[in-house]
N, C-alpha and C positions, 0 to 999 in steps of 0.2 A: 444220555445228554450229550450234545455236541459241544465240546470244550477244546479251546486251543491249548497248545503246550505250555502256555504261560498261566493256565488256569482261569483265563478270561474268555468268555464267549464273544466273538466279534460278529456283530450284527450290522449288515449294510442295508441302508434304505436306498434302493436303486429307483430314482424318481425321474419321470419325464420333466422337461423344462416347464417353466411357468408355475401354475397353480400346484401341481404335485410336489414340485421341489420346495415351494414355500411352506406347504403342509408338513413335509418331511423335516424341513429345518426347525419348524416350531416344536414338533413332537420330539425331536431329538435332544432338546434342552432338559426334559425331564424323564425321557424314556429309560435311561440306564438305572436310575433310582427306582423307578416304579417296578421295572423288571426284576431288579434284585430284591425288593421288598416282597413281591408276590411269589417269587420262586423259592425264597428262604434258603436255608442251609448255607449261608454265606457266599452265595454264587455272585459273580460279578459279570457285567455286561459292558462292552465298549460298542457304542453305536456311532457310525459314520454315515454322512449323506453323500450320495454320489449323483450328480444331475447329468443326465444324458438322454437323447432321444431313442431309447431302446425299442420303441414301438414303430420307428420310422418306416414306412413302406409296406407295413403288413399288419394285419389283425388276426393272423393265424396263431392259435394257442400253441401249437407245436414248435413253430418258429420262434415265438417269444420265449417259450420255455428254454429252447436251445440257446438263445442269445444269453438268457439269464445265467444258465448253468455255465457257459463258456466264460462269462465275465466273472462269476464267482470262482472258478477254478484259477483264473489268471491272477486274481487278487488274494486267493487263499482265505476267503471269508468262511466263517462257520455256518452263518445263516444269512440269507438274503431275502428281503421282502421288497417286491417290485411294486411301485405305485404308478398308475397311469390314469389320465383323465379321459381316455378313449372308452367308449362302450364296447365291451367284448362279449362274444356269443359262443354258446357251446350246446350242440344238439338242438338248435333253434330256441334256445333259452338265453335269457340275459345272464352273463357270468358275474357273480359277486367276488368270489375268491377261489383260487386254486392253490392247494398245498401238496408238496412232495416231501414226505418225511425222510425218505431215502437220501435225497439230495439236499435236503435243508433250505428249500425255497418256497416262497409263497408269491403269488401274483394277485394284487387287489385292484379291482376296477372302481375307482372312486365315485363315478356317476351312479353306480348301483346302490350307494349308500344314501341317495336322496339329496335334497337341497338344503335340509335344516341341520344345524349342529354338526356340519361336516368335519370340523377339526376334532371334536370330541369322538364322533363315531369312528373316524380314521384311526385315531390313537387307540381306542379300545379294540378295534379290529387288528391292528398291528400287534398290540400287546398279546392278545389271545393267540395270534398265529405264531408269534416267537415263542411263547411258552409251550405251545403244542409241539413246535419243531424241536425245542430243546429239551423237553421233558422225556421221561422214560416212556417207552412204547409197549403196550400190551400186544399180544398176538393172538390172532383168531385160530379156528380150526385148521386152516389151511397154511398157517404160517404168515399169512398177510397182516400188516399192521392194522390193528382196530383203531379207527379214527375216534378222537375224543370230540364231543359235541361243541361247536363254536357258534351256535345260533345266538348266544346272548348279545353280541355287538350289533346284530342285524335285525333283531326281533322288534316288532312294533305294529301298531294297527294297520299301517299302510306298507308293511314289509312282508310280502308273501315270499320268504325265503325258505328254501328246503334243500336237502342234499340233492345233487345232480348226478347223472350217470357218468361213469368214467370207464373209457374202453381199456382193454388190457394192454394195448401197445402204448398207451399215454404214459407220461411221466408222473402226472398227478396221481395221488392215491386218496385224496379228499377234495370235494368240490361242492360249492354252494351256488345255487342259481336262484333267479327270481323269474316268475312266470305269471301269465294272466294280465288282464287290463290293469291291475294295481301295480304289478311289476313294470309295466311299460310306463305307467304315469311316474312312478318312482324314478325310473331311469331318465325320463325326459326332463323331470325337474332337476335332477342331478347334473344332466348335461348342460342345462341353462345356467345352473349355478356354477359350473366349471368354466362356462364361457365368460362369466363376470360381466353381465350387461351393464353394470354402472360404468365400466370403462368405456363404453361406447359414446356416452355423453360428451366427455372431453374430446373424443375423436370427431365429433360433429361440430367443432368450433366454427368452421366457415359457414356451414349450413344455419347454425344458430345465429351467426352475425347477420346473414342475409334475411333470416326471419325477423330478427329484431328491427332491422331497417324497414322491412316491409310493414311490420306491425306499427312502427312509429309514425309512418306516413298514413297508413289506413286509419289510425286513431283520430287523426285530425281532418279526415275527409268527411264532408257533410253527406255525400251519397252513402258511405258506409254507416253514418249515423241513422239515416232514414231506413236503411235495410234492416239494421240491428233492432230498431225500435219496433218493427212490425213482424219480426220473425217469431214463429211460434217455437216452443221447446223442441217439438219433433224435428223441425227444419234445422234447428241449431245442432241437434244430435247427428242428423244426417250430414251436415256440413262438417262436423267433427270427425265422424267415421270416414268419410270420403277423403278428407285431407290427410288423416293419419294413414289410411290404407295407401294412398298415393305415395306418401313419403316412404313407407315401408317397402313398397314394390319398387320404387325408383332406386333406393339404396341397394337392394338385393341385385337388381338388374345391372345397375352401373358398376357395382364393385364385383360383379360376377360371383355372387356368393351361392348361387343354386348349385347344389351338388348333383352331378350326373355321373352315372356308372355305365362302363361298357360291358359289364357282366349281365347276363341274362337270367341268372339263378334267382329264385324267390328270396333267398337270404340276402343277396346283394341289393335287391330292390328294397327290402325291408330296412336294411342298414341306410340306404339312401334316403328313404322316407323319413327315418329317424333323424338323420343329419339335418334335413331340410326343415323338419318341424322345430328342432331345437334353434336353427338359425332364425326362422320367422319369429318364434317366441322372444328370442334374445333381442333382435332388432326392434320388435314391437315394444318391449319394455323400454328400451333406449329412447324411442320416438315418443312414447307417452310421457316419459319424464321430461323431455324437452317441451312437450305440448303444455304440461302443467306449469313448467317454468315461464313459458310465454304468457300464459293466462295471468300469472301473478305479476310479471313485469308490465304487461299491458294495463293491468288494473292500476298499478302505482302511477304509471305514465298518464293515464286518463284522469286519475284524481288530481294530479298536478297541473295538467295542461287544459282541461276542458273548462268552459265557462257555461254556467247553467242557463243564463239568459240567451246566449248565442245558440246553444243546443236546442232550447225550447222554441226559439224563433224559426229554426230550420226544420224541426221534426214535429212541432205541435205537441210535444210530449215533454213534461217536466223532468229534469235530471234528478233522479233519485237513485237509491242504492241498486234497485232492480235494473235500471238502465245502464249503470256502471258495469254490473256483472254481465249483462247480456252483450254489451258492446265488447267487453274484454274477451268473452267466449268466442263471439263471432270473428273478431280480429285475430285471435289465436289460430282459427282454421285458415283464415286468409294468409297469415304469416307462415303457417306450416307449409302451404303450397310454395310460398316464395323460398322457404328453406330447402325444399326438395329440388328446386332449380339451382340454389346455391351449393347444394351437396356436390355438384359436379366438380367443383373446385377442391374437393377434400382428397387428401392422400388416402389411398385405399387400405393402407396398413392397419389403422385402428378399426376400420369397418370389417375388414377380412378377419380380424381377430374374433369376430363373433361366430365364425363358421369352423367347425372341426375340420372340414376338408381343406381349408386353407392353412390351418395350423399344422395339419399333417404335411403339407407341402414345405413348410418352414422346417419341420423336423428332419424331413428328408434331405433338405439342403444342408442342414447343420451336420447330419451323419455323414454326408459326402465330403464336406469340408474337413471333418475330423479325420476321415480315411485318407484323404489327400495329404494331409499333414503327416499322418503316420507313415506314408510311403516316402 
């Protein structure tokens, strides 16, 4: 077992900024006690969280491992577990976790854990990794460490996780990867979860204001009344899909969220496709939440402002619950188009947070700033 001279095993959680740091800070509150309880024999653990963009500028496993090792040597940590919200790949498979028992380090890709109960899964994965790195190691026939199974934290009906190949020249001696369609879906959901799409809604405040203004005017327009009264459900669905698609496309183009790669390798193209898929899904969730909010607000506004006699005289249709619902639905589509135009006034920062490629640029800038201060 790796133990410092004071009899305490120092465990560092090296986390990328933003979501990984928040996850590490939450688990660090209870992790020492949980590790001490599970390890037994009166062992003590000291857990510290270090937030820095260690993945900036690269997704190469050997480069990341070297950075983690250099950082651990500089700080004299016994064990270091690195957490990142970037999707990492190994031998064309999605990396879940890499461990090196010789160097006492682990690298965990949080998106590979999926989008549900992420905090619990991450805590269990870190616990198992630390206990495996700190525990006694058996040796195989050739003297290499025989890895203990760690599938527990990753197993599940949508968790096609299995041991992955490790080359002889690599630092890691144990690796778990996810593969196949279910592995891709799990990773994509995890990436969207890491993007935290609910933060996109406050970032669209100006677009939402423009949409609300458009909706308020459209609700009292008699031409809109007449159109809504005679629109069939399929046409309303087409209007909704069209307006939402327009809003999504406009946000991605206007904020330059589409990830392009200069590399021509199949792996680079697959990574770019994965980035873009997560961006589209993230922006779509944010826009759909805005659309639902517009429907509710338009419905309340219509209930307050509309007069049934005036509405009936203009449309030859009595104003009942169905008419309120149809009008609110149609106005939400109109207002979404207005919001798309208003989104041009938005600051790109909140919108760009929906894209991994943009967050990677922020990390690179942070790393450069830190290096400049160090010089």
